[in-house]
C-alpha positions as CSV (number, residue, x, y, z in Angstrom):
1,M,-75.5,73.1,-74.9
2,Q,-78.9,74.1,-75.7
3,E,-79.7,70.5,-76.4
4,I,-78.6,69.6,-73.0
5,Q,-80.7,72.3,-71.5
6,F,-83.7,71.2,-73.6
7,I,-83.3,67.6,-72.6
8,S,-82.8,68.6,-69.0
9,G,-86.0,70.8,-69.3
10,I,-87.9,67.8,-70.7
11,A,-86.5,65.6,-67.9
12,V,-87.5,68.2,-65.3
13,I,-91.0,68.3,-66.8
14,A,-91.2,64.5,-66.9
15,L,-90.1,64.4,-63.3
16,Y,-92.8,67.0,-62.3
17,V,-95.4,64.9,-64.2
18,A,-94.2,61.8,-62.4
19,L,-94.2,63.6,-59.1
20,I,-97.8,64.9,-59.7
21,A,-98.9,61.3,-60.6
22,L,-97.2,60.0,-57.5
23,V,-98.9,62.6,-55.4
24,I,-102.3,61.8,-56.9
25,Y,-101.7,58.1,-56.3
26,L,-100.6,58.8,-52.7
27,I,-103.7,60.9,-52.2
28,R,-105.9,58.0,-53.4
29,A,-104.0,55.6,-51.2
30,I,-104.4,57.9,-48.2
31,K,-108.1,58.2,-48.9
32,R,-108.4,54.4,-49.0
33,I,-106.4,54.1,-45.7
34,V,-108.6,56.8,-44.1
35,S,-111.7,54.9,-45.3
36,A,-110.3,51.6,-43.9
37,V,-109.5,53.4,-40.6
38,D,-113.0,54.8,-40.5
39,N,-114.4,51.3,-41.0
40,I,-112.1,49.9,-38.3
41,N,-113.2,52.7,-36.0
42,G,-116.8,51.9,-36.7
43,A,-116.3,48.2,-36.0
44,I,-114.4,49.0,-32.8
45,D,-117.2,51.3,-31.7
46,N,-119.7,48.6,-32.4
47,I,-117.6,46.0,-30.5
48,E,-117.1,48.5,-27.7
49,S,-120.8,49.1,-27.3
50,K,-121.5,45.3,-27.3
51,V,-118.7,44.8,-24.7
52,D,-120.2,47.5,-22.6
53,H,-123.6,45.9,-22.8
54,I,-122.1,42.5,-21.9
55,T,-120.1,44.1,-19.1
56,T,-123.2,45.7,-17.6
57,K,-125.0,42.3,-17.7
58,T,-122.0,40.3,-16.3
59,E,-121.1,42.6,-13.4
60,P,-123.9,41.3,-11.2
61,L,-123.0,37.7,-12.1
62,I,-119.4,38.3,-11.2
63,D,-120.4,39.8,-7.9
64,N,-122.8,36.9,-7.2
65,S,-120.1,34.4,-8.1
66,L,-117.7,36.1,-5.7
67,L,-120.2,35.9,-2.9
68,I,-120.9,32.3,-3.7
69,S,-117.3,31.4,-3.8
70,N,-116.7,33.1,-0.4
71,D,-119.7,31.2,1.0
72,I,-118.3,28.0,-0.4
73,K,-115.0,28.7,1.3
74,E,-116.7,29.3,4.6
75,I,-118.8,26.2,4.3
76,S,-115.7,24.1,3.4
77,A,-113.8,25.5,6.3
78,N,-116.7,24.7,8.6
79,L,-116.9,21.2,7.2
80,K,-113.2,20.7,7.8
81,I,-113.7,21.8,11.4
82,Q,-116.7,19.6,11.9
83,S,-114.9,16.7,10.2
84,A,-112.0,17.1,12.6
85,K,-114.5,17.1,15.6
86,I,-116.3,14.0,14.3
87,N,-113.0,12.3,13.8
88,G,-112.1,13.1,17.4
89,I,-115.5,11.8,18.6
90,V,-115.1,8.6,16.6
91,D,-111.6,8.0,18.0
92,T,-112.9,8.6,21.5
93,V,-115.8,6.2,21.0
94,K,-113.5,3.6,19.5
95,D,-111.1,3.9,22.4
96,T,-114.0,3.7,24.9
97,T,-115.4,0.7,23.1
98,D,-112.0,-1.0,23.1
99,S,-111.6,-0.3,26.8
100,M,-115.1,-1.7,27.4
101,V,-114.4,-4.8,25.4
102,N,-111.1,-5.3,27.3
103,F,-112.8,-4.8,30.6
104,E,-115.6,-7.2,29.6
105,Q,-113.0,-9.8,28.6
106,K,-111.1,-9.4,31.9
107,V,-114.4,-9.5,34.0
108,Q,-115.6,-12.5,32.0
109,K,-112.3,-14.3,32.5
110,E,-112.3,-13.6,36.2
111,V,-115.9,-14.5,36.7
112,E,-115.6,-17.7,34.6
113,T,-112.5,-18.7,36.6
114,N,-114.3,-18.1,39.9
115,V,-117.5,-19.8,38.8
116,F,-115.7,-22.8,37.5
117,D,-113.7,-23.0,40.7
118,A,-116.9,-22.7,42.7
119,L,-118.6,-25.4,40.6
120,N,-115.6,-27.7,41.0
121,M,-115.5,-27.1,44.7
122,A,-119.3,-27.6,45.0
123,S,-119.0,-30.8,42.9
124,A,-116.1,-32.0,45.0
125,V,-118.0,-31.2,48.2
126,S,-121.1,-33.0,46.8
127,K,-119.1,-36.0,45.9
128,G,-117.5,-36.0,49.3
129,I,-120.9,-35.7,51.1
130,K,-122.3,-38.5,48.9
131,S,-119.3,-40.7,49.6
132,F,-119.6,-39.9,53.3
133,L,-123.3,-40.6,53.4
134,S,-123.0,-43.8,51.4
135,V,-120.2,-45.0,53.7
136,I,-122.3,-44.1,56.8
137,S,-125.5,-45.6,55.4
138,G,-123.9,-48.6,53.9
139,S,-122.1,-49.8,57.1
140,R,-123.3,-50.7,60.5
141,N,-120.8,-51.4,63.1
142,G,-118.1,-51.7,60.5
143,S,-120.0,-54.1,58.2
144,Y,-121.0,-53.1,54.8
145,K,-124.6,-53.6,53.7
146,N,-124.7,-56.0,50.8
147,K,-126.5,-54.4,47.9
148,K,-128.8,-56.6,46.0
149,I,-128.0,-56.5,42.3
150,R,-131.0,-57.0,40.2
151,T,-130.7,-58.9,37.0
152,Y,-133.1,-59.0,34.2
153,E,-133.6,-62.1,32.1
154,N,-135.0,-60.4,29.1
155,D,-135.8,-56.9,27.7
156,E,-139.5,-57.1,28.8
157,D,-138.6,-57.1,32.4
158,L,-136.9,-53.8,32.0
159,Y,-140.2,-52.1,31.2
């Protein structure tokens, strides 16, 4: 049984040595992890300072862009209102122009009709007066005056 105790003693010592080696390895690994975490923290601090620097420079730009976007919204709203007003004015002008054209056409039609009627009547009266005067001047006591018809023998007599 002593052999078993001796072997178990050696096994215990081997386990302690392996445990010590494992602890040493874990200590080195933890040191590497801590070193990597420190490097990461340094990089994060560097990035954070750069982000803070960028943030301080971009805050006025963001504020200005907000003001500009609000101004653009107001201008576009005003443009929509003005556009609606202009559309109303254009529609009114179009309706007025259409009414004026219709009125002009009606007046022109009425005036032309009346003028043509008056001209036809004046022409008829004129023809009637001419006919009356020719009948009166052409006849004496019921006899017609013979009109002398002139004939020309050649073209030279015409000129």
